C-alpha positions as CSV (number, residue, x, y, z in Angstrom):
1,M,135.2,93.8,-115.2
2,K,132.9,96.8,-115.6
3,Q,133.5,98.3,-112.3
4,F,136.4,96.9,-110.7
5,P,137.6,99.4,-108.2
6,D,141.2,101.0,-108.4
7,N,142.4,100.4,-104.3
8,I,141.5,97.0,-102.9
9,L,142.6,96.4,-99.3
10,F,143.0,93.1,-97.5
11,F,143.0,93.2,-94.4
12,G,144.8,90.2,-93.8
13,C,146.9,87.9,-96.3
14,G,146.0,84.6,-95.6
15,N,145.3,81.8,-98.6
16,M,142.1,82.8,-99.4
17,G,143.1,86.6,-99.9
18,G,146.1,85.2,-101.9
19,A,143.4,83.1,-104.1
20,I,141.1,85.9,-104.6
21,V,143.9,88.2,-105.7
22,R,145.4,85.7,-108.5
23,G,142.0,85.0,-109.4
24,W,141.4,88.7,-110.6
25,L,145.0,88.5,-111.9
26,N,144.3,86.0,-113.8
27,A,141.0,88.1,-115.2
28,G,143.4,90.8,-116.3
29,A,143.2,93.3,-113.2
30,A,146.6,94.8,-112.5
31,S,148.5,94.0,-109.4
32,Q,148.7,97.7,-108.4
33,K,145.3,98.0,-107.7
34,F,145.6,95.4,-104.7
35,H,146.9,96.2,-101.3
36,G,147.3,93.9,-98.2
37,I,147.8,94.4,-94.1
38,S,150.3,91.9,-92.7
39,P,153.0,91.5,-90.8
40,S,154.1,89.5,-93.4
41,K,153.6,88.7,-97.6
42,R,152.3,85.4,-96.9
43,S,150.3,83.9,-99.9
44,M,149.8,87.4,-101.8
45,P,151.4,87.4,-105.4
46,T,154.3,89.5,-106.6
47,G,153.2,92.9,-107.1
48,V,151.0,93.4,-104.6
49,S,152.0,96.1,-102.0
50,I,151.8,95.0,-98.6
51,Y,151.9,97.2,-95.3
52,A,153.1,95.5,-91.3
53,N,150.1,97.8,-89.7
54,A,147.3,99.8,-90.6
55,A,149.1,102.9,-89.5
56,E,152.1,102.6,-92.6
57,Y,149.0,102.0,-95.0
58,K,147.4,105.4,-93.8
59,G,150.9,106.9,-94.4
60,K,151.2,106.3,-98.0
61,M,147.7,105.5,-99.2
62,P,143.9,107.3,-99.5
63,P,141.4,105.5,-98.0
64,P,140.3,102.2,-100.0
65,D,137.8,101.6,-102.7
66,I,136.9,98.1,-100.7
67,I,138.5,96.6,-97.5
68,I,138.3,92.8,-97.6
69,L,138.2,91.3,-94.1
70,A,140.1,87.9,-94.4
71,I,141.8,87.8,-91.2
72,K,140.7,84.8,-88.5
73,P,137.3,85.5,-87.1
74,Q,138.5,85.9,-83.4
75,M,140.9,88.6,-84.4
76,L,137.8,91.1,-85.1
77,D,137.6,92.6,-81.9
78,G,141.1,93.3,-81.5
79,C,141.5,94.7,-85.0
80,S,138.4,96.4,-85.8
81,D,139.5,100.2,-84.4
82,D,142.4,99.6,-87.1
83,I,139.9,99.0,-89.3
84,A,137.6,101.9,-88.9
85,S,140.9,104.0,-88.6
86,L,141.3,103.6,-92.9
87,L,137.8,103.7,-93.8
88,A,136.1,106.7,-95.6
89,K,132.5,107.0,-96.0
90,D,132.0,105.0,-99.1
91,T,134.5,102.2,-98.5
92,I,132.8,99.2,-98.9
93,I,133.4,96.5,-96.6
94,I,133.5,92.5,-97.6
95,S,133.8,90.1,-95.0
96,L,135.2,86.6,-95.4
97,L,134.7,85.8,-91.5
98,A,133.1,82.6,-91.1
99,G,130.7,83.0,-87.9
100,I,130.7,86.5,-87.9
101,D,127.3,88.0,-88.7
102,Y,125.8,90.9,-90.4
103,A,124.4,92.6,-87.1
104,Q,128.1,92.0,-85.5
105,L,130.0,93.7,-88.6
106,K,127.2,96.6,-88.7
107,A,127.8,97.5,-84.5
108,L,131.3,98.0,-85.4
109,F,131.0,99.8,-89.0
110,P,127.9,101.5,-88.7
111,N,128.3,103.5,-91.4
112,N,129.7,101.8,-94.2
113,S,128.1,99.7,-96.8
114,L,128.9,95.9,-95.8
115,V,128.5,92.2,-97.7
116,R,129.1,89.2,-96.5
117,M,131.2,87.2,-98.8
118,M,131.5,83.2,-98.9
119,P,134.0,81.5,-101.3
120,N,136.3,78.6,-101.3
121,L,140.0,78.5,-102.6
122,A,138.5,77.6,-106.2
123,V,137.7,81.3,-106.8
124,E,141.8,81.1,-108.0
125,I,140.4,79.2,-111.1
126,G,137.4,81.2,-111.6
127,K,135.1,77.9,-110.2
128,S,134.2,78.9,-106.7
129,P,130.3,79.2,-105.6
130,I,130.5,82.6,-103.9
131,G,127.4,82.9,-101.2
132,L,126.8,87.0,-100.8
133,Y,124.3,88.7,-98.2
134,S,123.8,92.1,-97.8
135,D,121.0,94.6,-97.0
136,D,122.1,97.4,-99.4
137,A,120.6,96.1,-102.9
138,D,122.4,98.8,-104.5
139,I,125.7,97.1,-104.0
140,R,124.6,93.9,-105.9
141,P,126.2,95.0,-109.4
142,M,129.3,96.0,-108.3
143,M,129.5,92.6,-106.5
144,H,128.7,90.8,-109.7
145,D,131.2,92.7,-111.5
146,I,133.8,92.0,-109.3
147,C,133.1,88.1,-108.2
148,S,132.4,86.9,-111.9
149,P,136.1,86.0,-112.7
150,L,136.3,84.3,-109.4
151,G,133.4,82.0,-110.4
152,T,129.5,82.2,-109.9
153,S,127.8,84.4,-106.9
154,L,124.6,83.3,-105.0
155,W,122.9,85.8,-102.7
156,V,120.9,84.0,-99.8
157,Q,117.6,86.1,-98.5
158,K,118.8,85.8,-94.7
159,D,122.1,86.3,-93.1
160,E,122.0,82.7,-91.0
161,Y,121.9,81.1,-94.2
162,M,125.5,82.4,-94.7
163,H,126.6,79.8,-92.0
164,I,125.0,77.1,-94.1
165,V,127.1,78.3,-97.2
166,T,130.0,78.7,-95.4
167,A,129.4,74.7,-94.2
168,L,128.6,73.6,-98.1
169,A,130.3,75.7,-100.0
170,G,133.4,77.2,-98.2
171,S,134.4,74.0,-96.3
172,G,133.4,71.9,-99.0
173,P,136.2,71.3,-100.9
174,A,138.0,69.6,-98.1
175,Y,135.4,66.9,-97.8
176,V,135.7,66.1,-101.8
177,F,139.5,66.6,-101.3
178,R,139.2,63.6,-98.6
179,F,136.7,61.8,-100.8
180,I,139.6,61.6,-103.6
181,D,142.3,60.8,-101.3
182,A,140.2,57.8,-99.6
183,L,139.1,57.0,-103.5
184,A,142.7,56.7,-104.5
185,E,143.9,55.1,-101.4
186,A,141.5,52.2,-102.0
187,G,142.5,51.9,-105.7
188,A,145.9,51.4,-103.9
189,S,144.6,48.8,-101.8
190,L,143.2,46.6,-104.5
191,G,146.8,46.6,-106.5
192,L,147.1,50.0,-108.3
193,D,150.5,52.3,-107.8
194,K,149.8,55.0,-105.7
195,A,150.0,57.9,-108.3
196,T,147.8,56.3,-110.8
197,S,144.8,55.6,-108.5
198,L,145.5,59.4,-107.6
199,L,145.2,60.1,-111.2
200,L,142.4,58.3,-112.1
201,A,140.4,59.8,-108.8
202,K,141.3,62.9,-109.8
203,M,140.4,62.6,-113.4
204,M,137.1,60.9,-112.3
205,V,135.9,63.3,-110.2
206,D,136.5,66.5,-112.5
207,G,135.0,64.6,-115.4
208,A,132.0,63.7,-112.9
209,S,131.5,67.0,-111.4
210,D,131.4,68.8,-115.5
211,L,129.0,66.3,-116.5
212,A,126.9,67.2,-113.5
213,N,127.1,70.8,-114.0
214,A,126.4,70.2,-118.0
215,S,123.4,67.6,-117.7
216,P,119.8,68.5,-116.8
217,N,119.4,65.6,-114.8
218,T,119.6,65.5,-111.3
219,P,123.0,63.8,-109.8
220,N,120.7,61.2,-108.4
221,E,119.3,60.8,-112.0
222,L,123.0,60.8,-113.3
223,A,123.8,57.7,-111.0
224,V,120.8,55.9,-112.1
225,K,121.9,56.4,-115.5
226,V,125.3,55.1,-115.3
227,T,124.4,52.0,-113.6
228,S,123.7,49.1,-114.8
229,K,121.5,46.0,-113.2
230,A,123.5,43.6,-111.5
231,G,126.6,45.3,-112.6
232,T,130.1,47.2,-110.7
233,T,128.6,50.3,-110.2
234,A,125.3,48.8,-108.8
235,A,127.5,46.5,-106.6
236,G,129.6,49.6,-105.3
237,L,126.7,51.8,-104.9
238,A,125.3,49.5,-102.6
239,Q,127.5,50.0,-99.9
240,L,127.3,53.6,-100.3
241,D,123.2,53.2,-100.2
242,H,123.3,51.1,-97.2
243,Q,121.2,52.0,-94.5
244,D,121.7,55.5,-96.3
245,A,125.3,55.9,-95.1
246,L,126.2,58.4,-97.6
247,R,123.7,60.8,-96.9
248,K,123.5,60.5,-92.8
249,L,127.7,61.0,-92.8
250,M,127.1,64.1,-95.1
251,D,124.5,65.1,-92.7
252,K,126.4,64.7,-89.8
253,T,129.4,66.5,-91.7
254,L,127.7,69.8,-92.9
255,K,126.0,69.9,-89.5
256,A,129.4,70.0,-87.6
257,A,130.9,73.0,-89.7
258,H,127.5,74.7,-89.3
259,D,127.0,74.4,-85.9
260,R,130.7,75.4,-85.1
261,A,129.9,78.6,-87.6
262,V,127.2,79.6,-85.3
263,A,129.5,79.0,-82.3
264,L,132.0,81.2,-83.7
265,S,129.0,84.2,-83.9
266,K,128.2,83.8,-80.5
267,L,132.1,83.5,-79.2
268,S,132.7,86.6,-81.1
């Protein structure tokens, strides 16, 4: 982490903020670099300084190098004055807020460099895709350095694409978790005990994901490679492929999440 800052403040200390801090701590960062503003410590690891409000932080600390917005999106308008009171001219604002677009952030904080960042909880183990958008090209090397321990960062060309990143990469783990659960339940319904079925489902998804990442083949090509004509895999795939059922379900799933992100943007 070549350019890791000395003072990072999380405005809001929920699950995502805690996961990001743990990802950085796992990479060797010192807990003293991290601070949070929240009425409760919630998900932040031991060693992170927590302040009840902006005034308490200002009374004890200088302006942060980076402030990470990790509150609920609908809280931003009510908190914007407190956030602005914490900023120095060179403070970088990183927003994790789904549905709050870049123009809205710029209107609230016109004098600071801004980045929209959309990770998922896999930041804690360094395996999250991280969608990024900013109109400040100079900020990219620093963002690369601080995101590297958390996963793989991907810059999008338009701010509106962040709604898609949110639906696919940000919300995506929940879809996979539901798939694992459904797969395990199906195995149990055929006679396996639930613990064995769940373990098989989790290990299978983990291995398949690693194989997809390591292979030069597309996922569809890999599916063909592991399918014998008229065999067991072919019989199972026939159910998923019937009337394009799986693809249509995922289309509807991502569209629902995307449309909700757009709606949140309009509401705010």
